[in-house]
N, C-alpha and C positions, 0 to 999 in steps of 0.2 A: 839359625844356626845353634845346635847345643852341645857343642864339643869343649867340653872342659879339660884343663889341663890337670894332673894330679902331682902336686908336690910330693918328690922324693925325700929332699932335703934342703935345708936352706943354713947357708953361711953368712954371718954377719960381718961385712969388711970394715965397717966403719958406723960409728954413732955419733952424732952430732946435735947440734942445739934446734937445727930447723929441719933435719932429715936424717935417714939412715940409708945404707947402702948394702943392698942384701946379694948374695950369689944362690940363686936355686938350682937343683937340678928337678926338672919335671918329667913326667909320662905324657908323651903326646897322644892324641885321640889315636893315631895308627900303632900306638905299642912302644914307638922308638921314643929315646929321651934326647934333652937338650937343655942348655943351660940359660939361665935368662937372668939378666942384670935387672935387679927393681930398686930403683928409688923410692923409698918410703916418707911420704910427706902428710902431715895431719890434716892439710886442708887450708882452705881461707874464704873470704867474702871480698865481693866488690860491690861498691856503693854509687847508685847513681843519684845523685841530689841536685835539684834544679832551685837556686835560690835568685829571686827576679828576673827569671827569664833565662839564667844563665847556670850551666853545669859547674859544679864545684870541682876542680880539678888539682892536681899535685903534681910538681915537679921535684923529680929527686934524681939524684945521682946513683944510677945503678952500675957498682963495681964490675961485676960480671960482664957488661957490655961495655964500659970505659965511657959512658954519657949519661948526660942527664935526660930523663924522659919524661914526657908527659903523660899523666895519667889518671882515671879516676882512682878514689880514695879505696884503699885495699887493706886487708891485713888476715894475719894467722889465725888460725882457731885455736884457742887453748883446749888442751883435753878435755871431752866431755863437754864443751860449751855450745849453747845453742845458735846456729848461726845468724838467727836474727839477733838476737843479744850481741853478738860479736858485730855483726853490720851497724848496730846503733852507737856502740862503743868505740869502733874504728873510725866512724864518721865524725863524731864529736873530736876525738883525739887529734886526728889530723886536719880538719878544718875548721874546728872550733864552732860547728853547728849540731845543734841536738834536734834529732827527728822526733816528732810524736809519734811514729808508725813507721815500720818498714815493709813493703810489700814483695813477696817472693816474685823473682822472675825465672826461675829456674836455675840448673847447675850445668856446668860441664867439665870434661876432664881434659886439662891443656895437653897433654903428652902420654896418652895412655899406653903407648909401646913399652914403657919403662918406668912412668912415673906413677904414683897411687894418688897424687893429689887431685882434691876435688873443690872447684870453685863455686860457690853459691852467689847468685847474682839478686840484690836487692836495691828497688827504690825507695827512696826516704822520702817521708811525706811529712809535712806541718814542721817545716824548718824552725829552730829559734836560734838566734846567735847565742852562743856561749864562749868557751877558752879552748885552746888548742892543749894539747897534754900529750907532746910527744915522747918516744922511748928517748933513752940518752945517746942511742945510736943513729938516731932518725933526725935529718935534715932534709925539710922539703919546704917549698913555698906553694902557697896557694893561689890557684889562677882561675879564671871565670869565663867561660866560653861559651857561646848560644850552642843548643845540641847540633845546630844545622852547621855552623862553623867549625863544631869537634869533627862531624862525620867529614868534612871538607879536609880536615888536618889529617884524619886517617887516608884519605885519598890522595893527598900531596905530600905525604912522609913527614909531615912534622909530629904525628902520633905513630907509633910504630909497635905500641905495646899491644899484644893479641888480646887480653883481657878486656883492656879499655875499648878498643874496636868492637868487639862482641856485645860489650854493656852496652855501647852506644846505639847500637843496631836494635839490642832486645828493646830498648827504652824507647825507640822510635817506633818499633813494630807493636810493643805489646801495652805502651803508654798513650802514644800520642796518636797512632791511627788505627 
């Protein structure tokens, strides 16, 4: 399908620290016009790192859903930052483990109906213990689960974060099997 929409106008409703909200008027392939709400986000990374047979996970309170979630380490891309560099940085900052290398496992768009965010997945290789370096507004605990236990936690509802579930599946399919 090669049906692109033409942007006729854009009104920025909100500019924030991690996202912007736009109201776009677009021309549809059939010539009609419509309004689209667009949440602009700079993208991020998700890292699958296994140390001594256990996946490094972080538990952190997520204000928007009102609960602490168990997730794979992840973080925002800085403007112009290479996703592989971001993955290595975020893993060390959040878990205290420095990777010798990171291997791309692909990317996905979490909610492409209204959100521009693109998440890049990486497997960390050659881990060395280091020190965490959390942002001032970041409060998390590092936990470790075997990859199979983490997948079971996705099935039984202990892990409810989509990027984590997908990252664990990618790891299983592309790295271990």
